[in-house]
MITITOR-792598 format. One line per field, with one value per residue: residue number from 0; residue in one letter; x, y, z of N, C-alpha, C in turn. Coordinates in steps of 0.001 Angstrom, whole numbers. Layout:
pos = [NUM; ...]
code = [a; ...]
nx = [X; ...]
ny = [Y; ...]
nz = [Z; ...]
cax = [X; ...]
cay = [Y; ...]
caz = [Z; ...]
cx = [X; ...]
cy = [Y; ...]
cz = [Z; ...]
END
This chain:
pos = [0; 1; 2; 3; 4; 5; 6; 7; 8; 9; 10; 11; 12; 13; 14; 15; 16; 17; 18; 19; 20; 21; 22; 23; 24; 25; 26; 27; 28; 29; 30; 31; 32; 33; 34; 35; 36; 37; 38; 39; 40; 41; 42; 43; 44; 45; 46; 47; 48; 49; 50; 51; 52; 53; 54; 55; 56; 57; 58; 59; 60; 61; 62; 63; 64; 65; 66; 67; 68; 69; 70; 71; 72; 73; 74; 75; 76; 77; 78; 79; 80; 81; 82; 83; 84; 85; 86; 87; 88; 89; 90; 91; 92; 93; 94; 95; 96; 97; 98; 99; 100; 101; 102; 103; 104; 105; 106; 107; 108; 109; 110; 111; 112; 113; 114; 115; 116; 117; 118; 119; 120; 121; 122; 123; 124; 125; 126; 127; 128; 129; 130; 131; 132; 133; 134; 135; 136; 137; 138; 139; 140; 141; 142; 143; 144; 145; 146; 147; 148; 149; 150; 151; 152; 153; 154; 155; 156; 157; 158; 159; 160; 161; 162; 163; 164; 165; 166; 167; 168; 169; 170; 171; 172; 173; 174; 175; 176; 177; 178; 179; 180; 181; 182; 183; 184; 185; 186; 187; 188; 189; 190; 191; 192; 193; 194; 195; 196; 197; 198; 199; 200; 201; 202; 203; 204; 205; 206; 207; 208; 209; 210; 211; 212; 213; 214; 215; 216; 217; 218; 219; 220; 221; 222; 223; 224; 225; 226; 227; 228; 229; 230; 231; 232; 233; 234; 235; 236; 237; 238; 239; 240; 241; 242; 243; 244; 245; 246; 247; 248; 249; 250; 251; 252; 253; 254; 255; 256; 257; 258; 259; 260; 261; 262; 263; 264; 265; 266; 267; 268; 269; 270; 271; 272; 273; 274; 275; 276; 277; 278; 279; 280; 281; 282; 283; 284; 285; 286; 287; 288; 289; 290; 291; 292; 293; 294; 295]
code = [m; l; e; t; y; e; k; e; f; l; n; y; l; v; v; e; r; g; l; a; r; n; t; l; e; s; y; g; r; d; l; r; q; f; r; h; f; l; a; a; q; k; s; q; f; t; q; n; s; g; r; d; a; i; l; s; y; l; t; h; l; k; n; q; g; k; s; a; s; t; l; a; r; n; l; a; a; l; k; s; f; c; h; f; l; l; r; e; r; y; l; e; r; n; p; a; t; n; l; e; s; p; k; l; d; k; r; l; p; k; v; l; s; p; e; e; v; n; a; l; l; l; r; p; h; p; q; n; p; a; g; l; r; d; k; t; m; l; e; l; l; y; a; t; g; l; r; v; s; e; l; v; n; l; t; l; s; d; v; q; p; s; i; g; y; v; k; c; y; g; k; g; s; k; e; r; i; v; p; l; g; s; i; a; l; t; c; v; e; a; y; l; s; r; g; r; p; k; l; l; k; k; t; q; t; t; a; l; f; l; n; a; a; g; r; g; m; t; r; q; g; f; w; q; i; i; k; k; y; a; a; e; a; g; i; n; k; n; i; t; p; h; t; l; r; h; s; f; a; t; h; l; l; e; n; g; a; d; l; r; s; v; q; e; m; l; g; h; a; n; i; s; t; t; q; i; y; t; h; v; t; k; t; h; l; v; e; v; y; d; k; s; h; p; r; a]
nx = [21251; 21757; 19934; 21053; 23597; 22149; 21362; 23882; 24907; 23129; 23304; 26037; 25633; 24540; 26108; 28733; 28447; 26289; 23677; 20432; 17257; 15215; 16419; 17487; 15552; 14456; 16471; 16448; 13791; 13986; 16191; 14926; 12829; 14023; 15343; 13070; 12177; 14072; 13679; 11228; 11763; 13254; 16264; 19699; 22091; 25170; 28618; 29173; 26373; 25197; 25083; 23274; 21057; 20424; 19881; 17723; 15712; 15482; 14251; 12045; 10710; 10209; 8618; 6589; 5663; 7091; 8362; 11140; 12669; 12385; 13358; 15963; 16686; 16377; 18468; 20511; 20731; 21379; 23773; 25173; 25004; 26402; 28992; 29362; 29765; 31643; 33717; 33700; 34664; 32739; 32287; 34385; 34528; 32592; 29427; 27617; 29242; 29665; 26707; 24664; 22257; 18898; 18353; 16974; 14112; 13998; 12113; 10431; 10260; 7142; 5790; 4410; 2722; 3657; 1706; -327; 1431; 786; -1804; -1954; -485; -2089; -4182; -4242; -5312; -3976; -5066; -5526; -3753; -2951; -3525; -1664; 695; 482; 770; 2999; 4827; 4181; 5133; 8096; 8719; 8400; 10275; 12689; 13101; 13324; 13418; 10631; 11023; 13276; 11917; 10048; 11574; 12946; 14342; 13985; 16493; 17397; 16376; 17067; 15921; 16579; 19203; 18311; 18453; 18177; 18953; 19556; 19673; 20519; 20477; 22488; 23195; 24311; 25218; 23392; 23075; 20375; 19135; 16488; 13659; 11871; 9183; 8735; 10178; 8993; 6709; 7742; 8752; 6113; 5040; 6587; 5978; 3115; 1785; 3258; 3422; 711; 83; 2025; 951; 1397; 3249; 6761; 8991; 11645; 11006; 10409; 7551; 4711; 1970; -1614; -1628; 490; 2949; 5771; 5344; 4353; 5756; 3572; 1273; 1895; 1756; -1079; -2001; -942; -2497; -5014; -5038; -4348; -6397; -8691; -7570; -8062; -6297; -5515; -3454; -1675; -492; 2447; 4396; 6706; 6480; 6621; 9378; 10194; 9246; 10226; 13084; 12832; 11610; 13581; 15595; 14323; 14084; 16914; 18611; 21732; 23083; 24855; 24335; 21684; 21968; 23443; 21467; 19671; 20621; 21772; 24343; 25424; 25755; 24435; 21987; 20723; 20542; 18143; 16309; 16721; 15819; 12995; 12829; 13082; 11293; 9147; 9598; 9394; 6807; 5491; 6253; 4827; 2562; 2274; 3886; 2809; 3341; 4218]
ny = [-16471; -15825; -13739; -11826; -11221; -10223; -7567; -6489; -6258; -4569; -2449; -1830; -1114; 1464; 2891; 2550; 2303; 4024; 3813; 4523; 5079; 3551; 1845; 150; -708; -2639; -4349; -5381; -6374; -8418; -10165; -10761; -12360; -14596; -15491; -16301; -18385; -20438; -21145; -22133; -24380; -25619; -25358; -24917; -22084; -22145; -22162; -24248; -25263; -22738; -22231; -24182; -23212; -21106; -21280; -22935; -21333; -19483; -20952; -21503; -19019; -18535; -20795; -19437; -17912; -15547; -12609; -12271; -10247; -9885; -12046; -11716; -9270; -10250; -12106; -10281; -9235; -11308; -12007; -9555; -9762; -12138; -11447; -9583; -10972; -12703; -10709; -9946; -11945; -14100; -16294; -18511; -18902; -17873; -18464; -17862; -17194; -16921; -17431; -16755; -14060; -14193; -13483; -10672; -8851; -6158; -3901; -1092; 2199; 3661; 6486; 9911; 11709; 14885; 16619; 15263; 15583; 18400; 18714; 17359; 18948; 21074; 20400; 21265; 23509; 26358; 28595; 28120; 27043; 23853; 23420; 24918; 23712; 21223; 21801; 22835; 20887; 18905; 20446; 20692; 18255; 17120; 19290; 18552; 15747; 14544; 11766; 10210; 10037; 11793; 13994; 14265; 14442; 16874; 19619; 22958; 24300; 23048; 24249; 26816; 29420; 32042; 31404; 29321; 26524; 23172; 21203; 17791; 14529; 11539; 8075; 6182; 8338; 10421; 13614; 15833; 18553; 20126; 21913; 24323; 25129; 28095; 28122; 26152; 27341; 29877; 28692; 27523; 29813; 31068; 29178; 29064; 31756; 32022; 29467; 27346; 28459; 28713; 25978; 25039; 25802; 25508; 23627; 22684; 22258; 21543; 20407; 20851; 20288; 20035; 18179; 18045; 18377; 19723; 18111; 16620; 15846; 12497; 9891; 7965; 9489; 11587; 9919; 9421; 11870; 12577; 10492; 11155; 13757; 12918; 11129; 13153; 14721; 12973; 11137; 7815; 6097; 3728; 5625; 6649; 8715; 8253; 8287; 10772; 11303; 9565; 10662; 13289; 12711; 11538; 13099; 15299; 13907; 13788; 16324; 16875; 16940; 15803; 12522; 12195; 14532; 14343; 11710; 12738; 14727; 13064; 11429; 8953; 6409; 4645; 5111; 3114; 2671; 5088; 4795; 3434; 5281; 6089; 4017; 4357; 6749; 6251; 4145; 5856; 7407; 5565; 5131; 7542; 7597; 5621; 6360; 8657; 8679; 8195; 5750; 3934]
nz = [26358; 23590; 23317; 25075; 23565; 21177; 22414; 22649; 20258; 19103; 20433; 19852; 16975; 17431; 18830; 17566; 14934; 14189; 13263; 11842; 13584; 12584; 11138; 13054; 14556; 12615; 12567; 15146; 15241; 13083; 14148; 16579; 15902; 14488; 16779; 18372; 16614; 16655; 19358; 19452; 17489; 19422; 18949; 18863; 18849; 17451; 16514; 15072; 14481; 13784; 11025; 9722; 11271; 10304; 7502; 8087; 9376; 7003; 5126; 6403; 6367; 3638; 3023; 4445; 2636; 2264; 769; -1492; -989; 1579; 2786; 1987; 3555; 6043; 5912; 5842; 8020; 10015; 8969; 9222; 12110; 12635; 11980; 13851; 16130; 15698; 15470; 18152; 19341; 20309; 18656; 16874; 14150; 11189; 10877; 8864; 6446; 2932; 2563; 406; -791; -1974; -5436; -6157; -7964; -10002; -8963; -10544; -8961; -8200; -9565; -9659; -12044; -13394; -13275; -11633; -9261; -9176; -8664; -6267; -4580; -4279; -2975; -33; 2503; 2935; 4615; 7278; 10417; 10414; 7799; 6566; 7428; 6360; 3598; 3422; 4174; 2082; -94; 398; 898; -1977; -3046; -2326; -1978; 302; 2348; 4194; 6931; 7320; 7051; 8996; 11082; 11174; 12547; 14196; 13570; 11329; 8964; 6925; 6050; 5143; 3561; 1812; 2015; 3270; 6026; 6727; 8170; 7003; 6299; 8495; 9809; 8398; 7558; 5056; 2946; 1274; -1477; -1422; -3221; -4718; -4104; -2160; -265; 141; 1385; 3832; 5119; 5355; 6988; 9445; 10256; 10512; 10947; 12643; 15198; 16422; 16193; 18246; 20701; 24279; 24414; 24528; 21882; 19498; 17370; 13788; 12437; 13516; 15269; 15964; 18720; 19597; 19495; 17716; 14295; 13350; 11358; 10545; 11226; 9203; 6744; 6701; 6356; 3605; 2274; 2371; 988; -1295; -2154; -2273; -4213; -6340; -7221; -7852; -7581; -5504; -2960; -1335; 1198; 381; -2503; -3469; -3103; -5070; -7261; -7460; -8108; -10324; -11933; -11886; -13474; -15748; -16796; -17335; -15394; -13904; -13069; -10808; -9307; -8524; -7070; -4946; -3925; -2940; -1178; -1492; -1089; -2709; -6410; -7953; -6803; -7491; -9981; -10680; -11105; -13673; -15212; -14951; -16227; -18732; -19204; -19287; -21517; -23553; -23185; -23932; -26702; -27727; -27511; -29145; -31515; -35075; -36250; -34223]
cax = [22460; 21445; 19178; 22207; 24427; 21415; 21503; 25054; 24915; 22174; 24230; 27158; 25180; 24260; 27319; 29784; 27941; 25337; 22484; 19295; 16452; 14332; 17360; 17932; 14119; 14099; 17753; 16029; 12826; 14339; 16846; 14148; 11892; 15096; 15528; 11987; 11929; 14831; 13122; 10148; 12170; 14557; 17446; 20872; 22760; 26443; 29428; 28758; 24931; 24495; 24580; 22001; 19806; 20032; 19327; 16307; 14913; 15229; 13251; 10612; 10162; 10028; 7666; 5476; 5301; 7737; 9025; 12605; 13340; 12072; 14351; 17227; 16728; 16789; 20006; 21647; 20539; 22003; 25298; 25864; 25174; 27476; 30185; 29897; 29789; 33060; 34582; 33756; 35158; 31910; 32351; 35706; 34229; 31438; 28501; 27058; 29935; 29353; 25338; 24120; 21205; 18066; 18066; 15550; 13534; 13994; 10956; 10470; 9387; 5971; 5887; 3403; 3039; 4038; 194; -819; 1950; 357; -2946; -1882; 107; -2964; -5386; -4139; -5727; -3028; -5425; -5404; -2323; -3005; -3460; -172; 1446; 675; 860; 4680; 5332; 4228; 6082; 9269; 8952; 8840; 11350; 13832; 13332; 13764; 12837; 9720; 11684; 13931; 11257; 9373; 12710; 13451; 14168; 13804; 17958; 17459; 15811; 17513; 15004; 17592; 20226; 17645; 18948; 17533; 19884; 18937; 20212; 19911; 20960; 23857; 23213; 25043; 24305; 23513; 22499; 19842; 18624; 15125; 13201; 11323; 7658; 8938; 10909; 7813; 5641; 8287; 8597; 4700; 4537; 7111; 5269; 1892; 1291; 3763; 3363; -495; 250; 2974; 233; 1906; 4600; 8042; 9807; 12382; 10534; 9829; 6402; 3622; 508; -2583; -1180; 1702; 4219; 6507; 4670; 5096; 5615; 2446; 718; 1931; 1067; -2600; -2372; -910; -3395; -6320; -5301; -4294; -7717; -9045; -6919; -8386; -5140; -5843; -2379; -1204; 571; 3065; 5334; 8126; 6342; 7165; 10844; 10530; 8803; 11435; 14341; 12382; 11172; 14797; 16268; 13605; 14416; 18024; 19739; 22779; 22601; 25513; 23521; 20469; 22249; 23870; 20512; 19029; 21772; 22419; 25719; 25943; 24930; 23563; 20705; 19943; 20111; 16911; 15386; 17142; 14666; 11785; 12480; 13323; 10107; 8282; 9838; 8941; 5234; 5250; 6753; 3976; 1304; 2629; 4238; 1889; 3687; 4655]
cay = [-16148; -15354; -12400; -10937; -11095; -9222; -6284; -5853; -5822; -3360; -1198; -1502; -536; 2850; 3571; 2701; 2463; 5371; 3617; 5379; 4426; 2613; 272; -482; -1275; -3712; -5373; -5848; -7261; -9716; -11072; -11354; -13495; -15618; -16285; -17255; -19574; -21319; -21596; -23057; -25479; -26081; -25514; -23948; -21338; -22020; -21951; -25509; -25263; -21646; -22066; -24939; -22568; -19795; -21915; -23520; -20055; -18853; -22004; -21168; -17744; -19012; -21418; -18697; -17113; -14469; -12084; -12437; -9063; -9921; -12968; -10954; -8221; -11106; -12711; -9459; -8723; -12344; -11636; -8529; -10120; -13083; -10749; -8892; -12233; -13079; -9458; -9880; -13550; -15130; -17260; -18606; -18788; -17040; -19670; -17275; -16999; -17492; -17754; -16015; -13471; -14504; -12308; -9699; -8418; -4673; -3215; 205; 2888; 4151; 7791; 10597; 12731; 16453; 17004; 14559; 16282; 19813; 18359; 17028; 20109; 22093; 20165; 21441; 24738; 27224; 29669; 27635; 26370; 22588; 23168; 25665; 22882; 20144; 22219; 23036; 19433; 18243; 21166; 20670; 16821; 17097; 19926; 18192; 14473; 13926; 10386; 10564; 9873; 12929; 15228; 14566; 14577; 18115; 20791; 24421; 24762; 22407; 24945; 28209; 30255; 33259; 31124; 28588; 25025; 22553; 20370; 16702; 13402; 10403; 6707; 6312; 9724; 11328; 15054; 16350; 19969; 20206; 23397; 24577; 25858; 29148; 27897; 25582; 28448; 30802; 27943; 27397; 31141; 31263; 28238; 29588; 32737; 31949; 28064; 26599; 29210; 28493; 24500; 24770; 25874; 25563; 22743; 23138; 21250; 22035; 19868; 21739; 20078; 19642; 17756; 19047; 18243; 20464; 17558; 16364; 15182; 11076; 9238; 7421; 10812; 12326; 8971; 9657; 13174; 12419; 9588; 12094; 14533; 12030; 10867; 14189; 15039; 11912; 10138; 6291; 5350; 3544; 6650; 6853; 9597; 7899; 8507; 12100; 11284; 8878; 11701; 14113; 12228; 11107; 14554; 16069; 13311; 13730; 17549; 17106; 16653; 14846; 11310; 12370; 15413; 13605; 11097; 13752; 15379; 11932; 10967; 7537; 6141; 4081; 5668; 2203; 2980; 6119; 4453; 2900; 6086; 6178; 3097; 4952; 7595; 5586; 3637; 7080; 7785; 4546; 5228; 8651; 7262; 4678; 7254; 9931; 8394; 7424; 4501; 3338]
caz = [25994; 22459; 23651; 25561; 22311; 20455; 23044; 22652; 18758; 18716; 21247; 18830; 15891; 17679; 19186; 16722; 13509; 14253; 12290; 12071; 14433; 11797; 10719; 14262; 14748; 11462; 12909; 16242; 15132; 12266; 15110; 17796; 15283; 14366; 18236; 18834; 15620; 17302; 20666; 19001; 17085; 20363; 18161; 19237; 17766; 17895; 15176; 14429; 14164; 13096; 9249; 9442; 11784; 9505; 6484; 8289; 9274; 5719; 4441; 7115; 5974; 2304; 3099; 4968; 1527; 2458; -419; -1837; -286; 3174; 3121; 1862; 4540; 7325; 5813; 5857; 9438; 10532; 8651; 10194; 13498; 12986; 11794; 15324; 17114; 15436; 15981; 19692; 19595; 20778; 17850; 16237; 12753; 10855; 10144; 7372; 5289; 1670; 2300; -897; -634; -3194; -6209; -6154; -9094; -9814; -9275; -10744; -8344; -8620; -9460; -10121; -13226; -12916; -13375; -10390; -8518; -8900; -7942; -4847; -3818; -4334; -1938; 1193; 2315; 3817; 5312; 8812; 10570; 9879; 6378; 6099; 7746; 5246; 2282; 3604; 4294; 770; -1101; 951; 554; -3467; -3760; -1872; -2175; 1704; 2987; 5345; 8132; 7621; 6882; 10149; 12143; 10836; 13684; 13679; 13167; 10127; 7995; 7091; 4827; 4388; 2527; 871; 2200; 4451; 6381; 7201; 8618; 6319; 6964; 9270; 10554; 7468; 7342; 3922; 2342; -69; -1819; -1363; -4359; -4524; -3735; -841; 682; 599; 2340; 4820; 5725; 5981; 8158; 10599; 11021; 10596; 11207; 13521; 16392; 16508; 16561; 19279; 21826; 25335; 24399; 24034; 21053; 18390; 16037; 12961; 12103; 14742; 15080; 16978; 20113; 19524; 19457; 16668; 13523; 13096; 9979; 10420; 11004; 7732; 5764; 6756; 5737; 2248; 1819; 2453; -212; -2710; -2651; -2843; -5533; -7276; -7658; -7648; -7611; -4166; -2794; -90; 1355; -609; -4060; -3646; -3386; -6365; -8298; -7256; -8707; -11706; -12882; -12133; -14630; -17266; -17299; -17649; -14080; -14034; -12147; -9736; -8533; -7835; -6009; -3941; -3405; -2355; -316; -1772; -720; -4110; -7465; -8464; -6387; -8021; -11419; -10794; -11974; -15254; -15866; -14919; -17266; -20176; -19666; -19798; -22927; -24395; -23390; -24744; -27980; -28270; -27420; -29579; -32944; -35615; -36760; -33326]
cx = [22389; 20613; 20220; 23096; 23680; 21480; 22585; 25402; 24276; 22731; 25398; 26619; 24818; 25257; 28473; 29387; 26967; 24018; 21424; 18347; 15466; 15083; 17551; 16612; 13887; 15463; 17035; 14845; 13204; 15113; 15828; 13160; 12804; 15008; 14256; 11514; 12653; 14295; 12184; 10739; 13319; 15728; 18364; 21603; 24372; 27445; 29403; 27372; 24436; 24399; 23238; 20647; 19282; 19305; 17739; 15433; 14592; 13990; 11987; 9971; 9742; 8635; 6292; 5029; 5726; 8395; 10536; 13559; 13178; 13266; 15643; 17437; 17097; 18197; 21012; 21901; 21432; 23490; 25704; 26014; 26208; 28675; 30653; 30027; 31290; 33961; 34588; 34150; 34226; 32111; 34014; 35713; 32813; 30542; 27753; 27879; 29580; 27710; 24975; 22462; 20361; 18090; 16755; 15360; 13574; 12971; 10995; 9529; 8003; 6002; 4659; 3659; 3326; 2291; -410; 77; 1153; -1001; -2984; -1355; -911; -4120; -5382; -4697; -4884; -3893; -5709; -4034; -2096; -2631; -2168; 851; 1834; 929; 2470; 5297; 5290; 5047; 7680; 9516; 9383; 9961; 12507; 14158; 13573; 12993; 12052; 10395; 12590; 13397; 10771; 10411; 13453; 13432; 14277; 15368; 18189; 17409; 16429; 16862; 16136; 18626; 19604; 18005; 18128; 18845; 19193; 19998; 19921; 20390; 22192; 24303; 24032; 24284; 24636; 23006; 21528; 19129; 17228; 14603; 12180; 9895; 7938; 9501; 9828; 6835; 6428; 8072; 7138; 4398; 5216; 6557; 3935; 1307; 1861; 3539; 1809; -541; 951; 2067; 1325; 3061; 5812; 8804; 10691; 12178; 10103; 8189; 5695; 2464; -144; -2415; 65; 3060; 4711; 5704; 5381; 5108; 4482; 1355; 856; 1331; -494; -3093; -2068; -1803; -4794; -6243; -4917; -5546; -8562; -8733; -7321; -7420; -5248; -4683; -2038; -41; 895; 3807; 6438; 7658; 6742; 8631; 11164; 10243; 9762; 12492; 14067; 12292; 12402; 15475; 15678; 13831; 15840; 18986; 20645; 22636; 23483; 24840; 22376; 20994; 22613; 22562; 19430; 19584; 22032; 23748; 26176; 25028; 24070; 22323; 19860; 19703; 18962; 15865; 15476; 16044; 13546; 11639; 12463; 11926; 8957; 8281; 9400; 7384; 4764; 5500; 5456; 2665; 1232; 2897; 3021; 2123; 4382; 4133]
cy = [-15312; -13870; -11413; -10388; -9891; -7856; -5935; -5603; -4846; -2131; -793; -982; 1004; 3505; 3722; 2760; 3806; 5009; 4144; 4345; 3149; 1618; -638; -1285; -2577; -4723; -6160; -6711; -8656; -10690; -11677; -12457; -14556; -16082; -17011; -18413; -20692; -21929; -22547; -24249; -26217; -26187; -24492; -23339; -21316; -22037; -23196; -25703; -24148; -21849; -22879; -24199; -21674; -20337; -22622; -22409; -19404; -19944; -21575; -20135; -17853; -19850; -20809; -18077; -15424; -13656; -12469; -11375; -8931; -10801; -12290; -9919; -9256; -11862; -11687; -9030; -9945; -12302; -10978; -8854; -11237; -12603; -10130; -9843; -12659; -11986; -9493; -11335; -14347; -16328; -17247; -18705; -18460; -18190; -18846; -16924; -17728; -17972; -16636; -15466; -13875; -13033; -11750; -8929; -6952; -4004; -1619; 1005; 3657; 5776; 8525; 11550; 14166; 16953; 16356; 15146; 17681; 19681; 18036; 18157; 21377; 21830; 20944; 22990; 25600; 28257; 29171; 26808; 24822; 22820; 23976; 24440; 21648; 20459; 22369; 21849; 18924; 18810; 20804; 18990; 16553; 18064; 19491; 16649; 13616; 12620; 11080; 10905; 11375; 14186; 15477; 14591; 15956; 18939; 22205; 25024; 23964; 23083; 26388; 28978; 31535; 32580; 30008; 27128; 24543; 21272; 18886; 15591; 12114; 9148; 6711; 7647; 10649; 12461; 15108; 17790; 19837; 21560; 23294; 25437; 27192; 29056; 27085; 26760; 29283; 30091; 27886; 28701; 31327; 30323; 28710; 30651; 32724; 30447; 27516; 27198; 29110; 26975; 24276; 24925; 26110; 24555; 23508; 22007; 22053; 21573; 20960; 21868; 19415; 19107; 18438; 19034; 18915; 19587; 17319; 15283; 13575; 10840; 8689; 8644; 11393; 11346; 9096; 11059; 12931; 11812; 10477; 12856; 13810; 11616; 11910; 14874; 14098; 11088; 8664; 5399; 4990; 4397; 6450; 7961; 9370; 8261; 9666; 12134; 10627; 9968; 12765; 13804; 12075; 12285; 15525; 15309; 13660; 15204; 18064; 17231; 15665; 13696; 11633; 13438; 14969; 12644; 11678; 13984; 14349; 11275; 9419; 7409; 5601; 4480; 4518; 2128; 4064; 5870; 3955; 3955; 6446; 5345; 3518; 6031; 7139; 4697; 4670; 7450; 6793; 4668; 6506; 8557; 6727; 5182; 8026; 9519; 7661; 6008; 3483; 1839]
cz = [24581; 22397; 24074; 24298; 21654; 20940; 22768; 21281; 18380; 19227; 20302; 17857; 16208; 17916; 18262; 15127; 13118; 13289; 12762; 12898; 13678; 11366; 11989; 14765; 14158; 11681; 13955; 16150; 14338; 13377; 16187; 17121; 14921; 15950; 18674; 17965; 16337; 18293; 20105; 18456; 18142; 19361; 18845; 18108; 18322; 16385; 14246; 13789; 13350; 11847; 9185; 10106; 10953; 8391; 6581; 8553; 7801; 4974; 5022; 6521; 4611; 2176; 3825; 3632; 1576; 1146; -203; -714; 1308; 3492; 2878; 2962; 6025; 7229; 6051; 7480; 10343; 10235; 9212; 11700; 13753; 12752; 13208; 16126; 17036; 15758; 17262; 20153; 20480; 19876; 17117; 14740; 12477; 10348; 8752; 6396; 4043; 1424; 1276; -525; -2137; -3926; -6318; -7489; -8811; -10075; -9344; -9751; -8938; -8537; -9952; -11236; -12683; -12680; -12040; -9287; -8018; -8352; -6520; -4082; -3598; -3121; -714; 1368; 3403; 4737; 6898; 8835; 10194; 8334; 5743; 6520; 6703; 3904; 2344; 3636; 2681; -212; -633; 466; -1223; -3856; -3125; -2071; -735; 1862; 4112; 6660; 8632; 7781; 8310; 11489; 11929; 12068; 13162; 12881; 11878; 8786; 8110; 5916; 4468; 3514; 1450; 798; 3516; 4646; 7059; 7459; 8028; 7077; 7365; 9864; 9801; 7123; 5844; 3642; 1208; -171; -1816; -2522; -3943; -3643; -2415; 10; 1319; 1547; 3488; 5615; 6497; 7361; 9370; 11247; 11535; 11247; 12366; 15181; 17237; 17054; 17638; 20376; 22866; 25522; 24117; 23229; 20142; 17207; 14988; 12655; 13158; 14484; 15855; 18173; 20518; 19854; 18092; 15661; 13450; 11766; 9612; 10233; 9601; 6674; 5698; 5986; 4243; 1490; 1449; 1138; -1462; -3162; -2995; -4241; -6860; -7875; -7198; -7491; -5837; -3610; -1576; 94; 214; -1970; -4092; -4005; -4610; -7353; -8493; -8105; -10371; -12575; -12924; -13336; -15931; -17644; -17341; -16645; -14260; -12865; -10706; -8777; -7699; -6851; -4836; -3075; -2519; -1594; -286; -1664; -2104; -5265; -8204; -7880; -6849; -9400; -11702; -11787; -13345; -16031; -15917; -16096; -18813; -20444; -19881; -21066; -23988; -24425; -23978; -26331; -28577; -28283; -28656; -31403; -33783; -36173; -35601; -33221]
END
């Protein structure tokens, strides 16, 4: 029965909440693992036993050494699921009421210096179609601060070189428009004219960025690309596609951009999420002071 409720819940998230595929996969995975835990424990999930079942599962995850963020994510999924069950009247009361998430340590995002970004962006060779694609993806990522999932899901109609903007769909399928810098714009135009047609081959797709088989680039495929260029550029940091998003926001704030504008470009629903980058810039200023001031 619980599995049936899960399917209804995930369908509700798609139809009524419009959540992104990655979020749906995360919810589905967490709920499936919870259900398997209950089966192994031969436990039931009812409005009377539900609270104890959730607490028992969270304790199990903690004993496995899972991080506070993992526990918080699982609890958020279960709370949302319980709210749905109550909404649909499968439960008369919510067993997850008043369950508090573990406090999370605010970890500052890892960013690249402007010099490291330049070294990375210079690695692809735009003389061939794949190199031109890689160059364009990296330039576009740093120029716009898109999430990697937003980048690889771009279609031909999402990029309008004539007006210098890119349209993307973020979390909850929310549309936003982000301006393109001149360098990224030049790369996009070159890729559309000289790169994509050769990668397309005989396939038919509206995906903007294509792999060697002529199909849309995947997140995993692009991650491998960015790791390769980071190694070639001599960057020893543990870099991910999200690192360029973090660097985009941090460098904007360091150069005087206002927080609200950065929030809008990143697609953050809450400005408190964007404020983490102000801590990064303050940390950077302290480091500069310590290195530069003779009496620091």
